[in-house]
KOLMAR-547984 format. One record per residue: x, y, z of N, C-alpha, C in turn. Coordinates in steps of 0.1 Angstrom, whole numbers, plus 5000, padded with zeros to 4 digits. Layout:
// residues N
XYZXYZXYZ;...
END
This chain:
// residues 138
410684636961411784556962411384406967;410384406974409884266979409484186966;408884246956408584176944409784126937;410884206937412084166931412684046938;412584046952413083936960412283806957;410983826955410183706951410683656938;410983736928411483696915412783616917;413683666926414983596929414683456935;413683446943413283316949412883216938;412083276928411683196917412883146909;413883236907415083196900415783076908;415883096921416582996929415882866928;414582866928413782736927414082666914;414482746904414682686890416182656888;416982676899418482646898419182766891;418582876890419282996885419883076896;420883156892421483246902420283346906;419983346919418783416924418883576924;418583626912418483776911417183806904;416483896910415183936905415184086903;414284126893414184266890412784306886;412384426889411084476885411384616879;410484666871410484796866409084856869;409184976875407985046880407885176872;406685206867406385326859405085386865;405185516870404085576876403385496886;404185446896403685366907403085226903;403385176891402785056887403884966882;403884836886404884746881404484706866;405384736857405184716843405984596838;406984546846407684436841408384366854;408484246854409184176864409884056858;411084016863411883906857412883856867;413383736864414483676872415483626862;416683596867417683536859417183406852;417483396839417083276832418283226823;419483256827420583216818420683066816;420382986826420382836825419182786817;418082836821416782796814416882826799;417282946795417282986781418682956774;419582906782420982876777421483006770;421383116777421683246771422383336782;423583366780424383436789423883586792;423083626783422483766784421183766791;420583656795419283646801419283686816;419883796819419883846833418583906836;418183906849416883966853416684106848;417684186849417584326844417284336829;417984256821417784256807416384216803;415884116810414584066807413484156811;413684226823412784326827412784446818;413884486814413984606805413284576792;413484456786412784416774411284416776;410884356787409384346790408784486792;409484576799408984716801408884786788;409884776779409884836766408684786758;408384656758407284606751405984656757;405884666770404684716776404384856772;405384936773405285086769405285116755;405785016747405985046732406985156730;408085146738409085256736410485186739;411485246733412785196736413485276747;412785376752413185446764412285436776;412885426787412185406800412385526809;412185646804412485766810411685796823;410485736825409685766836409685646846;410685556845410685426852411785426863;411585326872412585296882412785146881;414085106881414484966881414784926895;414184826900414584766913415184626910;416284606916416984476914417684436926;417684306929418284256942419784266943;420484266932421884266932422384376922;423484446926424084546917424184496903;423684576893423784526879425284506875;425484416866426784396860426984496849;428084496843428484596833427484586821;427184466816426284456805424884516808;424384486820423084536824423084686826;424184736831424384876833424384946820;424984886810424884946796423484956791;422684846793421284846788420484946796;420784966809420085066817420385206811;421685226808422085356802421285376789;421285286780420685306767419185316768;418585256778417085266780416785396787;417785466792417585596799416685586811;416985476819416185466832416885566842;416085656847416585756856416885716870;416385606874416585566888416685416890;417785376897418085236899418185216914;417485116919417485076933417884936934;418984906941419384766943419684726957;419684596959419884546973421284536977;421984446972423384416976424384446965;425584476969426684506959427184376954;427684376942428284266936429784306934;430584256944431984306945432884246934;432384136927433184076917432784126903;431484136900431084166887430184286885;429984356896429084476896429684586887;428784666881429284776872430284866879;430084896892430884996899432384946901;432584816899433984766899434684816887;433984846876434584886864434485036862;433385096864433185236862431885286869;431985396876430785456882430185566873;430885586861430385686852429585636840;429085516841428385456830426985516828;426385566839425085626839425285786837;424185846832424085986832424286046846;424786166846424886236859423586256866;422486256858421186276864420586146870;421186026866420685906871420885886886;419885856893419885836907420085686910;421085646918421385506922421285506937;420385416941420185386956420585246958;421485216968421885086971421585056986;421584926989421384877002419984867007;418984866997417584847001417284697002;416884647013416684507016417984427014;419084497017420484437015420584307022;420184297034420384167042419684057035;418384077031417583967024418183937011;418684037003419284006990420583926991;421383967001422583897004422383757008;421383737017421083597022420683507012;419783547003419283456992420483416983;421383516980422483486971423483386978;423783416991424683336998424183197000;422883177002422283047004422382966991;422183036980422282966967423682916964;424682996966426082956963426582856974;426082856986426382766996425882626992;424682616986424082496982424382446968;424882536960425282506946426682556943;427582476946428982506944429282526929;429282656925429582686911430982746910;
END
């Protein structure tokens, strides 16, 4: 999760909403990413989406069945859909997104077998996000 936080800091330094994500497979980081919606002028360039694409390219597979996604903020509905289709069995995130997080819409988007763990490095994840919005009135 510390690596995901570092990715979030990179995003913040670039003027992006500071969200970072990594994907781990068999105890090895196979993809890491941060939000790039402003940089790429692409509303779908969320950290999770970019990490998923990177992990699939690394593994040469459209499924990430042996992987864990670590992300600093609760995935949005779009990213949750991508997580579902990629068949990622475990998601670990830092802080909840009370406005746009997937759980605001549905908690049934993932398979019943999918394990979701929240609140990991929650304070740090919340602080970086709060700091960004305090300094960048969006």
